[in-house]
C-alpha positions as a LaTeX table, in Angstrom:
\begin{tabular}{lrrr}
\hline
Residue & $x$ (\AA) & $y$ (\AA) & $z$ (\AA) \\
\hline
Met1 & 46.85 & $-76.06$ & 8.53 \\
Leu2 & 46.06 & $-73.02$ & 10.57 \\
Glu3 & 43.47 & $-73.72$ & 13.21 \\
Thr4 & 41.65 & $-71.06$ & 15.20 \\
Gly5 & 39.03 & $-72.60$ & 17.37 \\
Gln6 & 36.82 & $-74.82$ & 15.24 \\
Phe7 & 37.39 & $-72.80$ & 12.08 \\
Ser8 & 39.88 & $-74.32$ & 9.66 \\
Phe9 & 41.42 & $-72.15$ & 6.95 \\
Gly10 & 42.40 & $-75.28$ & 5.02 \\
Arg11 & 38.84 & $-76.42$ & 4.57 \\
Val12 & 37.69 & $-72.96$ & 3.60 \\
Gly13 & 40.58 & $-72.66$ & 1.17 \\
Val14 & 39.75 & $-76.00$ & $-0.42$ \\
Ala15 & 36.10 & $-74.96$ & $-0.64$ \\
Phe16 & 37.08 & $-71.69$ & $-2.36$ \\
Ile17 & 39.36 & $-73.53$ & $-4.78$ \\
Leu18 & 36.65 & $-76.06$ & $-5.63$ \\
Tyr19 & 34.10 & $-73.26$ & $-6.03$ \\
Gly20 & 36.50 & $-71.36$ & $-8.30$ \\
Leu21 & 37.20 & $-74.42$ & $-10.42$ \\
Phe22 & 33.49 & $-75.16$ & $-10.72$ \\
Met23 & 32.85 & $-71.58$ & $-11.81$ \\
Ala24 & 35.78 & $-71.55$ & $-14.24$ \\
Phe25 & 35.09 & $-74.86$ & $-15.95$ \\
Val26 & 31.37 & $-75.54$ & $-15.56$ \\
Ala27 & 29.11 & $-72.68$ & $-14.51$ \\
Gly28 & 31.03 & $-69.79$ & $-16.13$ \\
Pro29 & 31.19 & $-71.21$ & $-19.64$ \\
Glu30 & 27.54 & $-72.32$ & $-19.40$ \\
Leu31 & 26.40 & $-68.85$ & $-18.36$ \\
Gly32 & 28.61 & $-67.40$ & $-21.11$ \\
Arg33 & 27.00 & $-69.66$ & $-23.70$ \\
Arg34 & 23.54 & $-68.66$ & $-22.52$ \\
Thr35 & 24.48 & $-64.98$ & $-22.52$ \\
Ile36 & 25.72 & $-65.26$ & $-26.10$ \\
Glu37 & 22.51 & $-67.05$ & $-27.11$ \\
Ala38 & 20.40 & $-64.39$ & $-25.36$ \\
Gln39 & 22.10 & $-61.71$ & $-27.45$ \\
Asn40 & 21.02 & $-63.61$ & $-30.59$ \\
Trp41 & 24.63 & $-63.65$ & $-31.74$ \\
Thr42 & 24.31 & $-66.54$ & $-34.20$ \\
Ser43 & 21.61 & $-64.99$ & $-36.36$ \\
Ile44 & 23.20 & $-61.51$ & $-36.23$ \\
Cys45 & 26.56 & $-63.00$ & $-37.16$ \\
Glu46 & 25.16 & $-65.07$ & $-40.04$ \\
Gln47 & 23.26 & $-62.10$ & $-41.44$ \\
Thr48 & 26.37 & $-59.94$ & $-41.23$ \\
Leu49 & 28.57 & $-62.52$ & $-42.96$ \\
Val50 & 26.05 & $-63.09$ & $-45.75$ \\
Lys51 & 25.59 & $-59.33$ & $-46.19$ \\
Asn52 & 29.38 & $-58.93$ & $-46.42$ \\
Ala53 & 29.59 & $-61.74$ & $-48.97$ \\
Val54 & 26.84 & $-60.14$ & $-51.06$ \\
Ser55 & 28.52 & $-56.73$ & $-50.93$ \\
Lys56 & 31.84 & $-58.23$ & $-52.03$ \\
Glu57 & 30.19 & $-60.16$ & $-54.85$ \\
Pro58 & 30.86 & $-58.47$ & $-58.16$ \\
Pro59 & 27.71 & $-57.66$ & $-60.10$ \\
Thr60 & 26.90 & $-60.21$ & $-62.73$ \\
Ala61 & 27.35 & $-58.58$ & $-66.09$ \\
Lys62 & 24.37 & $-59.09$ & $-68.31$ \\
Leu63 & 25.56 & $-59.71$ & $-71.80$ \\
Pro64 & 23.81 & $-57.60$ & $-74.41$ \\
Gln65 & 21.32 & $-59.23$ & $-76.74$ \\
Leu66 & 22.54 & $-58.39$ & $-80.20$ \\
Asp67 & 20.21 & $-58.37$ & $-83.13$ \\
Met68 & 22.67 & $-59.59$ & $-85.75$ \\
Cys69 & 20.14 & $-59.45$ & $-88.54$ \\
Met70 & 19.41 & $-55.76$ & $-87.95$ \\
Leu71 & 23.13 & $-55.05$ & $-87.63$ \\
Ile72 & 23.71 & $-56.53$ & $-91.04$ \\
Phe73 & 20.49 & $-55.65$ & $-92.90$ \\
Gly74 & 19.15 & $-52.73$ & $-90.87$ \\
His75 & 20.67 & $-50.15$ & $-93.19$ \\
Leu76 & 18.39 & $-51.38$ & $-96.01$ \\
Gly77 & 15.43 & $-49.67$ & $-94.38$ \\
Arg78 & 11.97 & $-51.25$ & $-94.53$ \\
Asp79 & 13.11 & $-54.12$ & $-96.77$ \\
Gly80 & 15.87 & $-54.99$ & $-94.26$ \\
Gln81 & 13.37 & $-54.94$ & $-91.38$ \\
Glu82 & 10.94 & $-57.23$ & $-93.24$ \\
Tyr83 & 13.77 & $-59.61$ & $-94.10$ \\
Cys84 & 14.87 & $-59.72$ & $-90.44$ \\
Glu85 & 11.32 & $-60.37$ & $-89.21$ \\
Val86 & 11.09 & $-63.39$ & $-91.49$ \\
His87 & 14.64 & $-64.74$ & $-90.87$ \\
Lys88 & 15.32 & $-63.56$ & $-87.30$ \\
Gly89 & 15.79 & $-67.07$ & $-85.84$ \\
Phe90 & 18.43 & $-67.92$ & $-88.42$ \\
Trp91 & 20.60 & $-64.92$ & $-87.58$ \\
Asn92 & 20.11 & $-64.67$ & $-83.84$ \\
Gly93 & 19.56 & $-68.29$ & $-82.77$ \\
Pro94 & 23.18 & $-69.46$ & $-82.32$ \\
Leu95 & 24.33 & $-66.15$ & $-80.84$ \\
Asp96 & 21.41 & $-66.03$ & $-78.37$ \\
Gln97 & 22.18 & $-69.58$ & $-77.26$ \\
Val98 & 25.78 & $-68.67$ & $-76.46$ \\
Val99 & 24.78 & $-65.48$ & $-74.61$ \\
Asn100 & 22.09 & $-67.32$ & $-72.62$ \\
Ala101 & 24.50 & $-70.14$ & $-71.73$ \\
Val102 & 27.11 & $-67.68$ & $-70.44$ \\
Asp103 & 24.44 & $-65.80$ & $-68.43$ \\
Ala104 & 23.18 & $-69.06$ & $-66.91$ \\
Lys105 & 26.71 & $-70.09$ & $-65.97$ \\
Asn106 & 27.37 & $-66.71$ & $-64.31$ \\
Arg107 & 24.11 & $-66.91$ & $-62.34$ \\
Ala108 & 24.87 & $-70.49$ & $-61.24$ \\
Leu109 & 28.36 & $-69.47$ & $-60.08$ \\
Gln110 & 26.97 & $-66.52$ & $-58.13$ \\
Asn111 & 24.31 & $-68.73$ & $-56.49$ \\
Trp112 & 27.00 & $-71.28$ & $-55.55$ \\
Arg113 & 29.16 & $-68.58$ & $-53.95$ \\
Met114 & 26.19 & $-67.28$ & $-51.94$ \\
Asp115 & 25.34 & $-70.84$ & $-50.81$ \\
Gln116 & 28.95 & $-71.31$ & $-49.69$ \\
Ala117 & 28.89 & $-68.02$ & $-47.79$ \\
Thr118 & 25.68 & $-69.06$ & $-46.02$ \\
Thr119 & 26.98 & $-72.54$ & $-45.16$ \\
Asn120 & 30.35 & $-71.30$ & $-43.94$ \\
Ser121 & 28.81 & $-68.52$ & $-41.87$ \\
Val122 & 27.36 & $-71.09$ & $-39.44$ \\
Asp123 & 30.82 & $-72.56$ & $-38.80$ \\
Gln124 & 32.46 & $-69.15$ & $-38.45$ \\
Cys125 & 29.84 & $-67.89$ & $-35.98$ \\
Ala126 & 30.10 & $-71.03$ & $-33.83$ \\
Cys127 & 33.89 & $-70.70$ & $-33.91$ \\
Ala128 & 33.67 & $-67.08$ & $-32.73$ \\
Ser129 & 31.39 & $-68.09$ & $-29.84$ \\
Ser130 & 33.69 & $-70.90$ & $-28.76$ \\
Leu131 & 36.81 & $-68.78$ & $-29.07$ \\
Thr132 & 35.27 & $-65.97$ & $-27.01$ \\
Leu133 & 34.13 & $-68.42$ & $-24.32$ \\
Glu134 & 37.62 & $-69.89$ & $-24.14$ \\
Arg135 & 39.44 & $-66.53$ & $-24.13$ \\
Arg136 & 37.12 & $-65.03$ & $-21.51$ \\
Arg137 & 36.63 & $-68.12$ & $-19.34$ \\
Leu138 & 37.78 & $-66.39$ & $-16.15$ \\
Asp139 & 35.70 & $-63.29$ & $-16.89$ \\
Phe140 & 32.61 & $-65.46$ & $-17.21$ \\
Ala141 & 33.57 & $-67.38$ & $-14.07$ \\
Leu142 & 33.84 & $-64.13$ & $-12.08$ \\
Phe143 & 30.60 & $-62.90$ & $-13.61$ \\
Thr144 & 28.85 & $-66.13$ & $-12.56$ \\
Ala145 & 30.46 & $-66.45$ & $-9.14$ \\
Ser146 & 29.46 & $-62.91$ & $-8.22$ \\
Ala147 & 25.84 & $-63.53$ & $-9.23$ \\
Arg148 & 26.34 & $-61.10$ & $-12.15$ \\
Ile149 & 27.35 & $-58.25$ & $-9.87$ \\
Ile150 & 30.95 & $-58.00$ & $-11.08$ \\
Thr151 & 30.95 & $-57.48$ & $-14.83$ \\
Ser152 & 34.28 & $-57.11$ & $-16.60$ \\
Pro153 & 34.59 & $-54.81$ & $-19.62$ \\
Ser154 & 34.89 & $-57.83$ & $-21.91$ \\
Ile155 & 31.47 & $-59.06$ & $-20.73$ \\
Gln156 & 29.97 & $-55.57$ & $-21.04$ \\
Asn157 & 31.28 & $-55.39$ & $-24.61$ \\
Leu158 & 30.53 & $-58.99$ & $-25.47$ \\
His159 & 29.34 & $-58.18$ & $-28.98$ \\
Ser160 & 32.68 & $-56.51$ & $-29.75$ \\
Glu161 & 34.54 & $-59.48$ & $-28.28$ \\
Leu162 & 32.55 & $-61.83$ & $-30.51$ \\
Lys163 & 33.28 & $-59.70$ & $-33.59$ \\
Ala164 & 36.98 & $-59.70$ & $-32.73$ \\
Ser165 & 36.91 & $-63.48$ & $-32.39$ \\
Leu166 & 35.08 & $-63.74$ & $-35.70$ \\
Ser167 & 37.88 & $-61.91$ & $-37.47$ \\
Ala168 & 40.57 & $-63.93$ & $-35.70$ \\
Pro169 & 42.63 & $-66.03$ & $-38.12$ \\
His170 & 41.41 & $-69.29$ & $-36.61$ \\
Cys171 & 37.73 & $-68.48$ & $-37.27$ \\
Ala172 & 38.30 & $-66.61$ & $-40.53$ \\
Leu173 & 39.81 & $-69.76$ & $-42.02$ \\
Lys174 & 36.53 & $-71.61$ & $-41.36$ \\
Gly175 & 35.00 & $-69.67$ & $-44.23$ \\
\hline
\end{tabular}
């Protein structure tokens, strides 16, 4: 070790290495996690993913309600209308049941898909946070070690970094 008087470069070097390791593996990631939380990333991310899922969801087609009695007997004029008022349930009952069952099934499927999108969004957003913290570990360590004086572009554009991590294959598969 190089010695100059009572000052030892070896001890200072070891201290810097220990400080750097502490910043890289403990303090940096913790400050990064807190910074991400302060930006309200989780709720913004979940809202964005659910909004995207809703926009991609095809509109549920409402099946038309057919009045079979009027289709068959409507051309008879007033007599056909009176007949249909008396016997409407006979002509429309089975058809209405089928149409209502199909509509209910479509609504249930759409609700299930929206529930899945909401549930999976939590996992995807957490994955994006973790991936960003891991990819930018040294940036957060420098940011922490410098008492937030030195801010890398990836920290300045943290929201963009998080969005990029969200669309990364690893996190996209969580959905």
